[in-house]
C-alpha positions as CSV (number, residue, x, y, z in Angstrom):
1,X,-39.8,265.7,123.6
2,X,-36.7,263.7,124.5
3,X,-36.0,260.1,123.7
4,X,-36.1,259.3,127.4
5,X,-39.7,260.5,127.7
6,X,-41.4,259.5,124.4
7,X,-41.5,255.7,125.1
8,X,-42.8,256.4,128.6
9,X,-45.6,258.7,127.4
10,X,-46.6,256.3,124.7
11,X,-46.8,253.3,127.1
12,X,-49.0,255.2,129.6
13,X,-51.1,256.6,126.7
14,X,-50.5,260.2,127.7
15,X,-51.3,261.8,124.4
16,X,-51.4,265.4,123.3
17,X,-55.0,265.8,124.5
18,X,-54.1,264.9,128.1
19,X,-51.1,267.2,127.9
20,X,-53.4,269.9,126.7
21,X,-55.8,269.2,129.6
22,X,-52.9,269.7,132.0
23,X,-51.7,272.9,130.3
24,X,-55.3,274.1,130.2
25,X,-55.6,273.7,134.0
26,X,-52.2,275.0,134.7
27,X,-53.5,278.2,136.3
28,X,-55.8,276.2,138.6
29,X,-53.1,273.7,139.6
30,X,-50.6,276.5,140.2
31,X,-53.0,278.1,142.5
32,X,-53.4,275.1,144.7
33,X,-49.9,273.5,144.5
34,X,-48.6,275.8,147.2
35,X,-51.2,274.6,149.7
36,X,-50.5,271.0,148.8
37,X,-46.8,271.4,149.3
38,X,-47.4,273.2,152.6
39,X,-49.3,270.2,153.8
40,X,-46.6,267.8,152.6
41,X,-43.7,269.8,154.2
42,X,-45.7,270.1,157.4
43,X,-45.7,266.3,157.5
44,X,-42.0,266.2,156.6
45,X,-41.2,268.4,159.6
46,X,-43.2,266.2,161.9
47,X,-41.4,263.0,160.7
48,X,-37.9,262.6,162.2
49,X,-36.8,260.3,159.3
50,X,-37.5,263.0,156.7
51,X,-36.8,266.1,158.9
52,X,-33.1,265.1,159.2
53,X,-32.5,265.8,155.5
54,X,-32.9,269.6,156.2
55,X,-30.5,271.6,158.2
56,X,-32.9,274.5,159.0
57,X,-36.2,276.0,158.0
58,X,-34.7,278.1,155.3
59,X,-33.3,274.9,153.8
60,X,-36.7,273.4,153.8
61,X,-38.3,276.5,152.3
62,X,-35.8,276.5,149.5
63,X,-36.6,272.9,148.7
64,X,-40.3,273.6,148.7
65,X,-39.8,276.6,146.4
66,X,-37.7,274.4,144.0
67,X,-40.4,271.6,144.1
68,X,-43.2,274.2,143.4
69,X,-41.2,275.4,140.4
70,X,-40.7,271.8,139.2
71,X,-44.5,271.3,139.4
72,X,-44.8,274.3,137.1
73,X,-43.0,272.2,134.4
74,X,-45.3,269.3,135.0
75,X,-48.6,271.2,134.8
76,X,-47.4,273.0,131.6
77,X,-47.5,269.6,129.9
78,X,-44.2,270.3,128.1
79,X,-42.2,267.2,128.8
80,X,-39.1,268.5,127.1
81,X,-35.4,268.4,127.8
82,X,-35.7,271.2,130.4
83,X,-38.2,269.1,132.3
84,X,-36.1,266.0,132.0
85,X,-33.0,267.8,133.4
86,X,-35.1,269.1,136.3
87,X,-36.2,265.5,137.1
88,X,-32.6,264.3,136.8
89,X,-31.5,266.9,139.4
90,X,-34.3,265.8,141.7
91,X,-33.4,262.1,141.4
92,X,-29.7,262.7,141.7
93,X,-30.3,264.9,144.8
94,X,-32.4,262.2,146.4
95,X,-29.6,259.6,145.6
96,X,-26.9,261.9,146.9
97,X,-28.6,262.7,150.2
98,X,-29.9,259.1,150.6
99,X,-33.7,259.9,150.5
100,X,-35.3,256.5,150.1
101,X,-38.1,256.2,147.5
102,X,-40.7,255.3,150.1
103,X,-40.6,258.8,151.5
104,X,-40.7,260.3,147.9
105,X,-43.7,258.1,147.0
106,X,-45.4,258.9,150.3
107,X,-44.9,262.6,149.6
108,X,-46.4,262.3,146.2
109,X,-49.5,260.6,147.7
110,X,-50.0,263.5,150.1
111,X,-49.5,266.1,147.3
112,X,-51.7,264.3,144.8
113,X,-54.5,264.0,147.4
114,X,-54.4,267.7,148.1
115,X,-54.2,268.6,144.4
116,X,-57.1,266.4,143.5
117,X,-59.2,267.6,146.4
118,X,-58.4,271.3,145.7
119,X,-58.8,271.1,141.9
120,X,-62.2,269.3,142.2
121,X,-63.3,271.8,144.8
122,X,-62.4,274.8,142.6
123,X,-63.8,273.4,139.4
124,X,-66.7,275.6,138.1
125,X,-70.2,274.3,138.6
126,X,-70.9,274.1,134.9
127,X,-67.9,271.9,134.4
128,X,-69.0,269.6,137.2
129,X,-72.5,269.5,135.6
130,X,-71.0,268.8,132.2
131,X,-68.9,266.1,133.9
132,X,-72.0,264.6,135.2
133,X,-73.3,264.4,131.7
134,X,-69.9,263.4,130.3
135,X,-68.0,261.3,132.9
136,X,-65.0,261.1,130.7
137,X,-64.7,264.9,130.6
138,X,-65.0,265.0,134.4
139,X,-62.1,262.6,135.0
140,X,-59.9,264.0,132.3
141,X,-58.0,266.4,134.5
142,X,-57.5,264.0,137.5
143,X,-56.4,261.3,135.1
144,X,-53.9,263.6,133.4
145,X,-52.7,264.9,136.7
146,X,-52.3,261.4,138.1
147,X,-50.4,260.3,135.0
148,X,-48.2,263.3,135.1
149,X,-47.4,262.7,138.8
150,X,-46.7,259.0,138.2
151,X,-44.5,259.9,135.2
152,X,-42.6,262.4,137.3
153,X,-42.3,259.9,140.2
154,X,-41.2,257.1,137.9
155,X,-38.6,259.2,136.2
156,X,-37.3,260.5,139.6
157,X,-37.1,257.0,141.1
158,X,-35.5,255.6,137.9
159,X,-32.9,258.3,138.0
160,X,-32.5,257.7,141.7
161,X,-31.9,254.0,140.9
162,X,-29.6,254.8,138.1
163,X,-27.6,257.2,140.3
164,X,-27.5,254.6,143.0
165,X,-26.3,252.1,140.5
166,X,-23.6,254.5,139.2
167,X,-22.7,255.3,142.8
168,X,-22.7,251.6,143.7
169,X,-20.5,250.7,140.7
170,X,-18.2,253.6,141.5
171,X,-18.0,252.5,145.2
172,X,-17.5,248.9,144.2
173,X,-14.8,249.8,141.7
174,X,-13.1,252.1,144.2
175,X,-13.4,249.4,146.9
176,X,-12.1,246.8,144.5
177,X,-9.1,248.9,143.6
178,X,-8.4,249.5,147.3
179,X,-8.9,245.8,148.1
180,X,-6.6,244.8,145.2
181,X,-4.0,247.2,146.6
182,X,-4.5,245.8,150.0
183,X,-4.2,242.2,148.7
184,X,-0.8,243.4,147.2
185,X,0.2,244.6,150.7
186,X,-0.4,248.3,150.1
187,X,-1.8,249.8,153.3
188,X,-1.6,253.4,152.1
189,X,-4.4,253.1,149.5
190,X,-7.4,254.7,151.4
191,X,-10.9,255.2,150.0
192,X,-11.7,258.7,148.9
193,X,-14.5,260.6,147.1
194,X,-16.9,257.7,147.7
195,X,-20.5,258.5,147.0
196,X,-22.4,260.1,149.9
197,X,-24.4,257.0,150.6
198,X,-21.1,255.1,151.1
199,X,-19.5,257.6,153.3
200,X,-19.9,255.4,156.3
201,X,-18.2,252.5,154.4
202,X,-15.4,254.9,153.4
203,X,-14.9,256.0,157.0
204,X,-15.0,252.4,158.3
205,X,-12.6,251.1,155.7
206,X,-10.1,253.9,156.2
207,X,-10.4,253.5,160.0
208,X,-9.8,249.8,159.6
209,X,-6.9,250.5,157.2
210,X,-5.4,252.9,159.8
211,X,-5.7,250.2,162.5
212,X,-4.1,247.6,160.2
213,X,-1.3,250.0,159.2
214,X,-0.6,250.8,162.9
215,X,-0.8,247.1,163.7
216,X,1.5,246.1,160.9
217,X,3.9,248.9,161.7
218,X,3.9,247.9,165.4
219,X,4.3,244.2,164.4
220,X,7.2,245.0,162.0
221,X,8.9,247.2,164.6
222,X,8.2,244.5,167.3
223,X,9.5,241.8,165.0
224,X,12.7,243.7,164.4
225,X,13.1,244.2,168.1
226,X,12.3,240.5,168.8
227,X,14.6,239.4,166.0
228,X,17.5,241.4,167.5
229,X,16.7,240.1,171.0
230,X,16.4,236.6,169.7
231,X,19.8,236.9,168.0
232,X,21.3,238.1,171.3
233,X,19.6,235.3,173.2
234,X,20.8,232.8,170.6
235,X,24.3,234.1,170.9
236,X,24.1,234.1,174.7
237,X,22.5,230.6,174.6
238,X,25.3,229.3,172.4
239,X,27.9,230.9,174.7
240,X,26.1,229.4,177.7
241,X,26.0,226.0,176.0
242,X,29.7,226.1,175.3
243,X,30.4,227.2,178.9
244,X,28.0,224.6,180.3
245,X,29.7,221.9,178.2
246,X,33.1,223.0,179.4
247,X,31.8,223.1,183.0
248,X,30.3,219.7,182.5
249,X,33.6,218.3,181.3
250,X,35.4,220.0,184.2
251,X,32.8,218.7,186.7
252,X,33.2,215.2,185.2
253,X,37.0,215.4,185.7
254,X,36.5,216.9,189.2
255,X,34.1,214.2,190.0
256,X,36.6,211.5,189.0
257,X,39.4,213.3,190.9
258,X,37.2,213.6,194.0
259,X,36.2,210.0,193.7
260,X,39.9,209.0,193.7
261,X,40.4,211.4,196.7
262,X,37.4,209.8,198.4
263,X,38.9,206.3,197.9
264,X,42.4,207.4,199.1
265,X,40.9,209.3,202.0
266,X,39.0,206.2,203.0
267,X,42.2,204.1,202.7
268,X,44.0,206.8,204.8
269,X,41.3,206.7,207.4
270,X,41.4,202.9,207.5
271,X,45.2,203.1,207.8
272,X,44.9,205.6,210.6
273,X,42.4,203.4,212.4
274,X,44.9,200.4,211.9
275,X,47.7,202.6,213.2
276,X,45.7,203.6,216.2
277,X,45.1,199.8,216.9
278,X,48.8,199.2,216.5
279,X,49.5,202.2,218.8
280,X,47.2,200.6,221.3
281,X,49.1,197.4,221.0
282,X,52.5,199.2,221.4
283,X,51.2,201.0,224.5
284,X,50.1,197.6,225.9
285,X,53.6,196.2,225.0
286,X,55.3,199.1,226.6
287,X,53.1,198.8,229.6
288,X,54.0,195.1,229.8
289,X,57.7,196.0,229.4
290,X,57.5,198.5,232.2
291,X,55.8,195.8,234.3
292,X,58.7,193.4,233.5
293,X,61.2,196.1,234.2
294,X,59.5,196.7,237.6
295,X,59.6,193.1,238.3
296,X,63.4,193.0,237.3
297,X,64.1,196.0,239.6
298,X,62.3,194.2,242.4
299,X,64.3,191.0,241.7
300,X,67.5,193.1,241.7
301,X,66.6,194.6,245.0
302,X,65.9,191.1,246.3
303,X,69.3,190.0,244.9
304,X,70.9,193.0,246.6
305,X,69.2,192.1,249.9
306,X,70.4,188.5,249.4
307,X,73.9,189.8,248.7
308,X,73.8,191.7,252.0
309,X,72.9,188.4,253.7
310,X,75.7,186.6,252.0
311,X,78.1,189.3,253.0
312,X,77.1,188.8,256.6
313,X,77.6,185.1,256.2
314,X,81.0,185.7,254.6
315,X,81.8,188.0,257.4
316,X,80.8,185.3,259.8
317,X,82.9,182.8,258.0
318,X,85.8,185.3,258.0
319,X,85.4,185.6,261.8
320,X,85.2,181.8,262.1
321,X,88.4,181.5,260.0
322,X,90.2,184.1,262.1
323,X,89.1,182.4,265.3
324,X,90.1,179.1,263.8
325,X,93.5,180.5,262.9
326,X,93.9,181.9,266.4
327,X,92.8,178.5,267.7
328,X,95.3,176.8,265.5
329,X,98.0,179.1,266.7
330,X,97.1,178.4,270.3
331,X,97.1,174.7,269.4
332,X,100.5,175.0,267.8
333,X,101.7,176.7,270.9
334,X,100.3,174.1,273.1
335,X,101.7,171.4,270.8
336,X,105.1,173.1,271.1
337,X,104.8,172.9,274.8
338,X,104.0,169.3,274.6
339,X,107.0,168.5,272.8
340,X,107.4,165.4,270.9
341,X,104.1,164.2,272.0
342,X,102.3,167.2,270.5
343,X,104.2,167.1,267.2
344,X,101.4,165.5,265.3
345,X,98.9,167.8,266.9
346,X,101.2,170.6,265.7
347,X,101.0,169.4,262.2
348,X,97.2,169.4,262.4
349,X,97.3,172.8,264.0
350,X,99.4,174.0,261.0
351,X,97.0,172.4,258.6
352,X,94.1,174.0,260.4
353,X,95.8,177.3,260.4
354,X,96.6,177.0,256.7
355,X,93.0,176.0,256.1
356,X,91.8,178.9,258.2
357,X,94.1,181.3,256.2
358,X,92.8,179.8,253.0
359,X,89.3,180.2,254.3
360,X,90.0,183.8,255.0
361,X,91.5,184.3,251.6
362,X,88.4,182.6,250.0
363,X,86.1,184.7,252.2
364,X,88.0,187.8,251.0
365,X,87.7,186.8,247.4
366,X,84.0,186.0,248.0
367,X,83.5,189.4,249.6
368,X,85.3,191.0,246.6
369,X,83.1,188.9,244.2
370,X,80.0,189.8,246.2
371,X,81.0,193.5,246.3
372,X,81.5,193.3,242.5
373,X,78.2,191.5,242.2
374,X,76.5,194.2,244.3
375,X,78.0,196.9,242.2
376,X,76.8,195.1,239.1
377,X,73.4,194.6,240.6
378,X,73.3,198.4,241.4
379,X,74.4,199.0,237.8
380,X,71.7,196.6,236.5
381,X,69.1,198.3,238.7
382,X,70.1,201.7,237.4
383,X,70.0,200.3,233.8
384,X,66.6,198.7,234.5
385,X,65.4,202.0,236.0
386,X,66.7,203.8,232.9
387,X,64.9,201.2,230.7
388,X,61.8,201.8,232.8
389,X,62.2,205.6,232.4
390,X,62.7,205.1,228.7
391,X,59.7,202.8,228.5
392,X,57.7,205.5,230.5
393,X,58.8,208.1,228.0
394,X,58.0,205.7,225.1
395,X,54.6,205.1,226.7
396,X,54.0,208.8,227.0
397,X,55.2,209.5,223.5
398,X,53.1,206.5,222.2
399,X,50.2,207.9,224.2
400,X,50.6,211.3,222.5
401,X,51.0,209.5,219.1
402,X,47.9,207.5,220.0
403,X,46.0,210.7,220.7
404,X,47.3,212.3,217.5
405,X,46.5,209.3,215.5
406,X,43.1,209.2,217.1
407,X,42.6,212.8,216.1
408,X,44.0,212.1,212.7
409,X,41.6,209.1,212.4
410,X,38.7,211.2,213.4
411,X,39.8,214.0,211.0
412,X,40.3,211.4,208.3
413,X,36.9,209.9,208.9
414,X,35.3,213.4,208.9
415,X,37.3,214.3,205.8
416,X,36.3,211.0,204.1
417,X,32.6,211.7,205.0
418,X,33.0,215.3,203.7
419,X,34.7,214.2,200.6
420,X,32.0,211.6,200.1
421,X,29.4,214.3,200.5
422,X,31.4,216.5,198.1
423,X,31.6,213.7,195.7
424,X,27.9,213.1,195.9
425,X,27.2,216.8,195.5
426,X,29.6,217.0,192.5
427,X,27.9,214.0,191.1
428,X,24.5,215.7,191.5
429,X,26.0,218.9,190.1
430,X,27.4,216.9,187.2
431,X,24.1,215.3,186.5
432,X,22.4,218.7,186.8
433,X,25.0,220.3,184.5
434,X,24.5,217.6,182.0
435,X,20.8,218.2,182.1
436,X,21.3,221.9,181.9
437,X,23.6,221.4,178.9
438,X,20.8,219.3,177.3
439,X,18.3,222.0,178.2
440,X,20.6,224.7,176.8
441,X,20.9,222.7,173.6
442,X,17.1,222.5,173.4
443,X,16.8,226.2,174.3
444,X,19.3,227.0,171.6
445,X,17.4,224.9,169.1
446,X,14.1,226.5,170.1
447,X,15.7,230.0,169.9
448,X,17.0,229.2,166.3
449,X,13.4,228.0,165.4
450,X,12.0,231.2,167.0
451,X,14.5,233.3,165.1
452,X,13.4,231.6,161.9
453,X,9.8,232.3,162.7
454,X,10.6,235.9,163.5
455,X,12.4,236.3,160.2
456,X,9.5,234.7,158.4
457,X,7.1,237.2,160.3
458,X,9.4,240.0,159.4
459,X,9.3,239.0,155.7
460,X,5.5,238.7,156.0
461,X,5.2,242.2,157.5
462,X,7.6,243.6,154.9
463,X,5.0,242.6,152.3
464,X,2.9,245.5,153.5
465,X,3.4,249.1,152.7
466,X,2.7,251.3,155.6
467,X,3.8,254.7,154.3
468,X,3.7,256.6,151.0
469,X,7.3,256.0,150.2
470,X,6.8,252.2,150.2
471,X,3.5,252.7,148.3
472,X,5.4,254.5,145.5
473,X,7.8,251.5,145.3
474,X,5.0,249.6,143.6
475,X,5.2,251.8,140.6
476,X,8.2,249.9,139.1
477,X,6.5,246.5,139.8
478,X,9.0,245.6,142.5
479,X,6.4,244.4,145.0
480,X,7.9,242.5,147.9
481,X,5.7,239.4,147.4
482,X,6.2,239.2,143.7
483,X,9.8,240.3,143.2
484,X,11.4,240.5,146.6
485,X,12.8,238.3,149.3
486,X,9.3,237.0,150.3
487,X,9.3,234.9,147.1
488,X,10.5,232.0,149.3
489,X,7.6,232.2,151.7
490,X,5.3,229.2,152.0
491,X,2.6,229.0,149.4
492,X,-0.1,229.1,152.1
493,X,1.2,232.4,153.4
494,X,1.4,234.0,149.9
495,X,-2.2,232.8,149.2
496,X,-3.3,234.3,152.5
497,X,-1.8,237.6,151.5
498,X,-3.3,237.6,148.0
499,X,-6.7,236.3,149.1
500,X,-9.5,238.9,149.1
501,X,-10.2,240.4,152.6
């Protein structure tokens, strides 16, 4: 009898007499145990929760045969090492397949009921009569049978619990090692050879680990791509910032130049408008000059007409002088005829003749002077006509200049308006470029911050081993979190990585 069984047998007061009672009824019990087990396994087949432990009828028949053999050890009353090992196999099997004790206890209740019923039914009449006289003798076999069954059930359940505890401790230790590796960032440490009752935990953990490994791998790859893209964006943003600043400076200078052009264009437009006014005044002056020239020509024509009248008068005077001279000559002739008496009259006649000759001479000079005056008047008229022609040409030229200046004034006004609009647009562009420059600076700063965050994320993901090669790197104690670049990570991030999951 083993050390495992002696205390149990002593506590339940199953002494040698009860064991002898069992062994004495061994043949009887063996003859009915098959029927009892048939009833039990019939119930097992009808119950889905228990039928699932058997793959086919042969499997169930093998289990029934093994249980019938085990009952042979029980009814022999030899609770030795062989019996104990048989119980251990049963308890370990129940633990391995996950058969809960309630089904085992329920099965024992069915088997015991059949055993007690059949053994009592097959007990000889004289024994039943003797049992009536001696009640203790009548209950000896059922009591021994019940104690043996309870002993066997308690041993099996205890071993089941022990195996469960061993399996649980093994599962906890394996899981603890895996979680410790996971806390160290090793995503290659999968659960393996877990007890059967923890197979679903093993599958779930390994599936979760696969998901995490795929996720971390994808995050690491994505982080590298993001980091590269961010560096490109940062470089492009810096280049854009420099170009934007240069454009802003150029726009500012252009805006100042356009502002000066706008001012000068407005001055030019004002000067053009003033020139147009002066041209209008010049045209008016030329028109007045032409009017005066016309009046002068008319006056010259009137003078010419007057000269013609004077010429007629001079001609009349010349005729009068000639007739006077002829008259004086006639008077002189008549005075000569009169002789001495006509001598005084002859003197007068001579004087009148001299005066007539002088009058003819003065009339000739007057005619000459008039002729010269008429020539001068004609010359003056021609000069005034030339002046009028010149003034007409000047008026035409000034008119063309006026038209050109008007067009120039309109163009200058339009140009001034256009330059003003361009100046306004450039001012708006300058303001927008300044804002864009500020925005680019902010974007560049945000990109640098994002780059730092991406680098931090890359360092965090580098703390995880996603393949066997990285997993083997832990052998020399060079773990990324402890001895690598992630040493500078924030304390909260390191704590989060080391915290149990």
